[in-house]
N, C-alpha and C positions, 0 to 999 in steps of 0.2 A: 193790196186790198184784202181786208179781212172778211172771212165768211163765218157766219154764225150758224151752227148746226143745232137745231132744236130737236131734242129727243123727248118723246112722249113717255110719261111715267108708266111703268108696267103695272097693270091692275091685277092685284092678288085677290082671288076669290076666298072669302071667309065663310065659315059655317057657324051656326049658333053655339056649337060646343066649344069653339075657340074662346068664347067670352066667359066660360065658366071657370072658376078656380080649380086648379088641380088638387085631386084628393091626396092627402098625405098617407103614407103607409100606416096601416092600422096595427101592425104587430110591433108594439113597443113595450113600454113598461106595463101598460094595461093588459096587453096580451099575455105577458108572462104571469101576471097575477091571476088572470082568468084560467090559464092552463094549470097553474099550481093548485088552484081551488078545485078544479075539475078532477085532478089526480087524487087529491086528498079525499074528496067526496067518494070517489070510486073505491079508494082503499078502505075507508070507514064502512062503506056498504058491504064490501067483501068480508070485513071482520065481523060485522053484525050477522051476516048470513051464515058464516062458518065460524062459530066460537071455538077458541082454542081449548082443547080438552087437556086437563092436567094428567101427567103421567102417574099411574098408580104406584104407591109406595109399598114395597114388599116388607112385611114385618117378619123378622126371623126370631122365633122363640128360642131361648136358651135351652140346650139339651137337658133333659131331666136327669137328676142324679149326678151332675157334674159340678163339683165345687173346687175352688182353688185350695191349695194346701193350707194357705193362711186362714181362709174361711172355715175349713174343716177343723183346724186346730182350735180356733176361737169358739166354735159351737161345742166342741167336745169339752173344752175347759168350762164353759158356762154350765153345761149339764152336770159336770163333776162338782162344781161349786154349789149348785142347788142340792145335789145329793148330800154333801157334807152338812149343809145348814139344816136340811130336813131330818137327817139322822140325829143331829144334836138336839133338835127340838123334840123328837120322839123320845130320846133317852131322858130328856129333862121331864117330860110329862109322864112317861111310863118307864121307869128305870130298869125294870126286869127285861125289857125288850133287848137291851144290850147283850145280855148273856144268850138270849134266844137267837139273835142274829149271829153271834160268834159260833154257836154250835150248829147252825143250819148249813145245808149244802150250798146255799147261795142266797142272794137277796137282790131286789131291784127297787129303784126309786124313780117315780114318775111324777112329772108336773103336768097337771091339766090346766091349760092356760086360760080358761074361762070363756073361750069362744065355742061356737057350736061345733063340737068334735064328732058329730055323727058321720061326717064325711072324712074320708082318709086324707083329703087335701089339707085339712086343718086339725092335725092330731096333737095330742099331748106328746111330750118326749121324755125319755129317761134312759137309764142304763141298768143293765143286769150284770152282776159280778158272780162268777163261779169261784167258790172257795178253793177247789182243787185246780191249781195252776194259776189262779188269780186273773183269768181272762175276763175282760169287760166287753160286753156286747151292747151297742147303742140301739135302742128300739123306739118305736112310735106306738101311740095308743089312740084308738078311735072309739068314742062312745057309741054304743048301739042301743042304749035304753032311753034316749031322749028324742023328742020329735023335732023336725026341722023348724028353725026359728026360735027355739027355746034357749034362753041364755043360761049358761052353766057358770056358776061362781068358781073362782080359782080354788083348787085344793091340791093336795099331794098324796101320793100313795107309796106305801112301803110294802113290797111283796116279800114274804119269807118262804123259801123253798126247803122242804124237808127231804125230798126225794131227788138224788143226784141224776137219775135217769130222766125223770120228768123235767128237771131243769135243763138238761141237755136238749131235749126235744123242744122245749119252750124257746130257747135262744136260737135254735137251728131253723125252725119253721114257724115260729109264732104260736098263737093260741087260737082256738075257736071262740065264738062269741060267749060260750057258757063256761069260761075259765073259772068263774067264781064257784062253780060246783066241784072243782077239783079239791079233794081233801088234803092234798099235799101242799097246797098254797094257802098261806094265811096273809090277809091283807089288812093293813092299818091305814086309816084315812085321817089326814090332818087338814084342818081348816081353821077359820077364825074362832070356831067354838071349842077347839081343842083336838083331842085324838079319840078315835073310836074304831071298833072292829067293823070292817066292811064285809058282811057275810054274803051279800047278794048284790052284784053290780053287773051291768052290761057293758062290756068293753072287748075290743079286739086288739091284740098285740102283734106286732110284726117288726122285722128287722128294718133298720133305717138304711136305705140304699145310699145315702149321702155320707154317712159317718163311719161306716164299717169298711 
């Protein structure tokens, strides 16, 4: 004889939350994008508040009076070339000056470049040669009889020295601003108008530190 055993189903108590769908994890692709955007915004805010300051550039000026051997030779040759052309022009316009220079203690040829030569930074340049020994001294010229801003037209000077002692002093230490009052120095001026005696001029002569 078979016996049937009836079992009553177990009743499970449910809560309202059990019927709600489970929330999916929120940190996915959207979370990564949000975090990246937040980091970028923070970085930009920091850059805006603290701008990057450029490092100062140190400018080193070349030492004064320092030329390479090649540059020194080129400038010397340029001055000597101008000297030859100026003397040839002087001899052509005034032939008697050839004998005068041959009998002199020495002579100098200067080119005033047409710039404002009142400052020593923009002088004319030239060379003075002593007949005794044939030594050549390269010198500069600065005009002292012109006002700042006044343009000076290009011209050339030929200085003729009759006194050997005065010539030696001239090449050793230059000249004062009133060198035109020295009776032992005769000056010829050459320009587009020709040649003339320059009896009164304001200029200061000094040794060229780059070429001697």
